C-alpha positions as CSV (number, residue, x, y, z in Angstrom):
1,X,14.4,-97.8,-60.1
2,X,11.1,-96.9,-61.6
3,X,11.8,-97.1,-65.4
4,X,13.2,-99.7,-67.8
5,X,15.9,-97.2,-69.0
6,X,17.1,-96.8,-65.4
7,X,17.2,-100.6,-64.9
8,X,19.0,-101.1,-68.1
9,X,21.6,-98.4,-67.1
10,X,22.2,-100.1,-63.8
11,X,22.7,-103.5,-65.5
12,X,25.1,-102.0,-68.1
13,X,27.2,-100.3,-65.4
14,X,27.0,-103.1,-62.9
15,X,29.2,-106.0,-61.9
16,X,28.2,-108.8,-59.6
17,X,24.6,-107.6,-59.3
18,X,22.0,-109.2,-57.1
19,X,18.3,-108.6,-57.6
20,X,16.1,-107.7,-54.6
21,X,12.5,-106.7,-54.0
22,X,13.3,-105.1,-50.6
23,X,12.6,-101.4,-50.6
24,X,15.1,-100.7,-47.9
25,X,18.1,-102.0,-49.8
26,X,20.0,-99.2,-51.6
27,X,23.4,-100.9,-52.0
28,X,24.7,-100.5,-55.6
29,X,25.5,-104.2,-55.7
30,X,21.7,-104.8,-55.6
31,X,19.1,-104.0,-58.2
32,X,16.0,-103.0,-56.3
33,X,13.0,-104.0,-58.4
34,X,10.4,-103.0,-55.7
35,X,9.6,-99.6,-57.2
36,X,9.0,-101.1,-60.6
37,X,5.5,-102.4,-59.8
38,X,1.9,-102.4,-61.0
39,X,-0.4,-104.0,-63.5
40,X,0.6,-103.4,-67.1
41,X,-2.5,-105.0,-68.7
42,X,-5.4,-107.1,-67.3
43,X,-8.0,-108.8,-69.3
44,X,-10.4,-110.5,-66.8
45,X,-12.5,-112.0,-69.6
46,X,-9.3,-113.6,-71.2
47,X,-7.9,-114.7,-67.8
48,X,-4.6,-113.0,-68.5
49,X,-2.7,-110.4,-66.5
50,X,0.7,-108.7,-67.2
51,X,2.6,-107.4,-64.2
52,X,5.7,-105.5,-63.5
53,X,8.2,-107.7,-61.5
54,X,8.1,-105.6,-58.4
55,X,4.3,-106.1,-57.8
56,X,3.5,-107.9,-54.6
57,X,1.3,-110.9,-54.5
58,X,-1.0,-109.0,-52.1
59,X,-1.5,-106.2,-54.8
60,X,-2.2,-108.8,-57.4
61,X,-4.7,-110.7,-55.2
62,X,-6.5,-107.4,-54.5
63,X,-6.8,-106.7,-58.2
64,X,-8.0,-110.2,-59.1
65,X,-10.5,-110.4,-56.2
66,X,-12.6,-107.7,-57.7
67,X,-13.4,-110.1,-60.6
68,X,-13.6,-113.3,-58.5
69,X,-10.2,-114.5,-59.9
70,X,-7.0,-115.7,-58.4
71,X,-3.4,-116.8,-59.0
72,X,-3.2,-120.5,-59.8
73,X,-0.1,-121.3,-57.8
74,X,1.2,-121.5,-54.3
75,X,3.0,-118.5,-52.6
76,X,4.5,-118.5,-49.2
77,X,4.2,-114.8,-48.5
78,X,1.8,-112.1,-49.7
79,X,4.7,-109.6,-49.5
80,X,6.8,-111.4,-52.1
81,X,6.9,-109.8,-55.5
82,X,5.8,-111.7,-58.6
83,X,9.4,-111.4,-59.8
84,X,10.6,-113.2,-56.7
85,X,8.1,-115.9,-57.2
86,X,9.2,-116.3,-60.8
87,X,12.8,-116.5,-59.8
88,X,12.4,-119.0,-57.0
89,X,9.6,-121.3,-58.3
90,X,9.5,-124.5,-60.4
91,X,7.1,-126.3,-62.7
92,X,4.0,-125.6,-60.6
93,X,4.5,-121.9,-61.4
94,X,5.9,-122.1,-64.9
95,X,2.6,-123.7,-66.1
96,X,1.0,-120.3,-65.5
97,X,3.6,-118.2,-67.4
98,X,2.6,-117.0,-70.8
99,X,5.4,-114.5,-71.4
100,X,8.2,-112.5,-69.9
101,X,10.2,-109.4,-70.5
102,X,13.8,-109.4,-69.3
103,X,17.0,-107.3,-69.3
104,X,19.9,-109.5,-70.2
105,X,23.5,-109.1,-68.9
106,X,24.3,-106.7,-71.8
107,X,21.5,-104.4,-70.7
108,X,19.2,-105.3,-73.7
109,X,15.5,-105.5,-73.3
110,X,14.1,-108.8,-74.6
111,X,10.6,-110.2,-74.8
112,X,9.7,-113.9,-74.9
113,X,6.2,-115.5,-75.2
114,X,3.2,-113.4,-75.0
115,X,-0.4,-113.3,-73.7
116,X,-1.8,-116.4,-75.4
117,X,-1.5,-120.1,-74.4
118,X,0.6,-121.2,-77.4
119,X,2.6,-118.8,-79.4
120,X,6.1,-120.2,-79.5
121,X,8.0,-122.8,-81.6
122,X,11.0,-124.4,-80.0
123,X,12.1,-123.5,-76.5
124,X,9.8,-121.4,-74.4
125,X,12.3,-119.1,-72.8
126,X,9.6,-117.5,-70.6
127,X,9.2,-120.9,-68.9
128,X,12.9,-121.9,-69.1
129,X,14.0,-119.0,-66.9
130,X,11.5,-119.8,-64.1
131,X,13.6,-120.7,-61.0
132,X,16.8,-119.1,-62.3
133,X,17.2,-117.2,-59.0
134,X,18.0,-114.0,-60.8
135,X,21.4,-115.4,-62.0
136,X,20.6,-115.2,-65.8
137,X,18.7,-112.0,-66.3
138,X,16.6,-109.3,-64.7
139,X,12.9,-110.1,-65.1
140,X,10.9,-106.9,-65.6
141,X,7.4,-108.1,-66.6
142,X,5.5,-111.3,-66.5
143,X,2.3,-112.3,-68.3
144,X,0.5,-115.1,-66.5
145,X,-2.8,-116.9,-66.9
146,X,-5.2,-116.7,-64.0
147,X,-8.3,-118.7,-63.0
148,X,-11.6,-118.2,-61.3
149,X,-11.2,-118.2,-57.5
150,X,-13.0,-121.5,-56.9
151,X,-10.8,-123.4,-59.5
152,X,-7.5,-121.7,-58.5
153,X,-7.8,-122.9,-54.9
154,X,-6.8,-126.4,-55.9
155,X,-3.5,-125.1,-57.4
156,X,-2.6,-122.9,-54.4
157,X,-1.5,-125.9,-52.2
158,X,2.1,-126.0,-51.1
159,X,4.1,-128.2,-53.5
160,X,6.2,-131.1,-52.2
161,X,9.9,-130.4,-51.3
162,X,12.4,-130.3,-54.2
163,X,15.0,-133.0,-54.6
164,X,18.7,-132.5,-55.1
165,X,19.7,-130.8,-58.4
166,X,21.3,-133.1,-60.9
167,X,24.6,-132.5,-62.7
168,X,22.6,-132.4,-66.0
169,X,20.5,-129.4,-64.7
170,X,23.6,-127.6,-63.4
171,X,25.4,-128.1,-66.8
172,X,22.3,-126.8,-68.6
173,X,22.1,-123.8,-66.3
174,X,25.7,-123.0,-67.0
175,X,25.1,-123.0,-70.7
176,X,22.1,-120.7,-70.3
177,X,24.2,-118.3,-68.3
178,X,26.6,-118.0,-71.2
179,X,23.6,-117.1,-73.5
180,X,21.7,-114.6,-71.3
181,X,24.5,-113.2,-69.2
182,X,27.8,-113.5,-71.1
183,X,29.5,-110.8,-69.1
184,X,28.6,-112.5,-65.7
185,X,26.8,-109.4,-64.4
186,X,24.2,-111.4,-62.4
187,X,25.4,-113.5,-59.5
């Protein structure tokens, strides 16, 4: 899938979809985001970059290195996509998120947040969806803040292990699922 329209079509027609960044996976049950990659916008002087979800961490690092900049969060693999990092991370990553573009379970394209530090009132959905494991929506683009390399290094350390998920969080996630994926497309 290389365009938003194709991704939206697959979501509208899909049932029980799973999101993957593996290029070798062509099963119709999976949405393969790997071909939807690249830098959308990059403002080195503003320390902001907007990326398509299929962009690998290695590609991002190569782009940022040319300006002496780096991602301010830990990643286990340079082959992971930024969408995968978004879907599987926690607060150490969400602090870097400025905005997100998603396709919800109805196939609608939605934008939350932006490219500035504070531009929302109320819930910041772009941070709220971090760690949702692809069960609420298909993330297509992410705007993140970046840092100079020497400062970013202190934030690239592996975070401590996560604790058991509480009933409150599970209940909250269930309610979010009803909002973003009312048809239960994403599993």
